Every structure is written in C-alpha cells, then in structure tokens.
C-alpha positions in Angstrom: 98.9 95.1 104.2 96.3 97.6 105.4 96.1 98.2 108.5 92.2 97.7 108.4 93.4 94.3 107.3 95.7 93.9 110.6 94.3 91.7 113.6 96.7 93.8 116.0 97.9 97.3 116.1 101.4 98.2 114.6 103.6 100.5 116.4 106.7 102.3 114.3 109.9 101.4 116.1 113.2 101.5 114.8 115.3 98.7 115.7 118.3 97.0 113.5 119.3 93.6 113.6 121.5 90.8 111.5 119.9 87.9 109.5 122.6 85.4 109.4 120.9 82.1 108.0 117.6 81.3 106.9 116.0 77.9 107.6 112.3 76.2 105.7 111.0 73.4 108.3 111.7 70.6 105.9 115.9 71.7 107.5 116.7 73.2 104.5 119.3 76.1 105.2 120.2 79.3 103.7 123.3 80.5 105.4 125.6 83.7 104.7 123.3 86.0 104.3 124.1 88.5 106.3 121.2 90.8 105.6 121.1 94.0 107.5 117.5 94.9 107.8 115.5 97.7 109.5 112.7 97.1 111.1 109.8 99.4 110.5 107.0 98.3 112.8 105.9 95.8 115.4 103.0 94.5 116.6 102.3 91.4 119.2 102.0 89.0 115.6 104.8 90.8 113.9 107.3 92.7 112.5 107.8 94.6 109.3 110.8 95.5 107.8 113.2 96.5 104.7 116.2 94.9 103.3 118.5 95.3 100.1 118.7 91.4 100.1 116.5 89.0 98.8 114.8 86.5 101.6 112.1 83.6 100.8 109.1 83.7 101.8 107.8 80.8 104.3 111.1 80.8 105.7 112.2 81.3 109.4 115.4 83.1 110.7 115.8 83.9 114.6 116.2 87.2 115.9 116.5 89.0 119.3 114.6 91.9 119.4 116.1 94.8 122.2 113.6 97.5 123.1 116.3 100.3 124.4 112.7 102.3 124.9 111.7 99.5 128.4 113.8 100.4 131.4 114.8 97.2 132.2 117.2 94.6 132.3 115.1 91.8 130.6 114.6 94.2 127.7 115.4 91.7 124.9 113.8 88.6 123.5 114.8 86.0 121.5 112.3 84.7 119.2 111.8 82.6 115.7 110.2 84.7 113.0 108.1 83.5 109.7 108.7 85.7 106.4 105.1 85.4 105.3 105.1 88.7 102.2 107.8 90.9 100.0 107.3 93.2 98.3 109.7 95.8 95.8 109.3 99.0 97.3 110.7 102.3 94.6 113.3 102.7 96.5 115.2 99.3 95.5 114.7 98.0 99.3 112.4 95.0 99.7 109.6 95.1 102.2 108.8 92.2 104.5 105.9 91.0 106.9 106.7 88.4 108.8 105.4 86.8 112.0 106.3 85.7 115.2 106.1 82.1 115.8 106.2 80.1 119.2 106.1 83.8 121.1 106.7 83.8 124.6 104.1 85.5 127.1 106.7 87.3 128.1 106.4 89.9 124.9 103.0 90.8 125.8 103.8 92.8 128.2 106.8 93.8 127.5 104.4 95.3 123.9 101.9 96.6 126.3 104.6 99.3 127.6 105.8 99.4 124.0 102.2 100.4 122.7 101.8 102.7 125.7 105.1 105.1 124.8 103.5 105.5 121.3 100.2 106.3 122.6 101.5 109.4 124.3 
C-alpha cells in the first residue's frame, strides 16, 4: 500500500515471530504452518511482514510482539492480527499487510514511544 493511502504513520522495525496456526471467523483453522516471518514495519493500525510461507488473506493469527527498544518490564503485547493483503516479491518472499484486531489501548502508549525513538 502506498504511504499516502495509509491512515497511520509506519515505522520501520525489526521483530521476528512465528505463526503456528491461522484461523478464520467461521472457525476454520490451518495448523502446523510454523511460518517464520520478519516484521518490516509497524503502525498503530497494523504490521507489514515478509515470509516464505503462503498465508491466506482474510485469516487471523495470534501474535506476541516484543519491543526490545522500550525500557520497561511491559515491553510486549499479545494481539490478534488479520491478514488483509499479500504480494509476491522478486526475492521469492511474500509481503503481507495486516491490521490489528481489538488492540489494547496500552499499545497506543507503546507505539508513541516507538515513534519517538524513530523520529530522533
């Protein structure tokens, strides 16, 4: 998605997490994926990431985001992420765009600190 169409500012960030199951609202589950993903950017609305694995659009997964750059015991958050788009890259990886679903208000405070760290 072009930056001018985004609702919120994206911040480049390096986080890694693993997707072990993906689910849909109609209770369809896809398990055993174990897709390593590399998060490339984040906003208060969602994340962008690359992966070798094929993940379906309009499915959800549980994620735990750990922010090493936040000096706090509470530097992580559990969330649900919905895959809203995907596109193949020349490298063979697939780029995904996701939105946070039901994100805690605590994340707004955490994200403001991340934005401040990246604007310096």
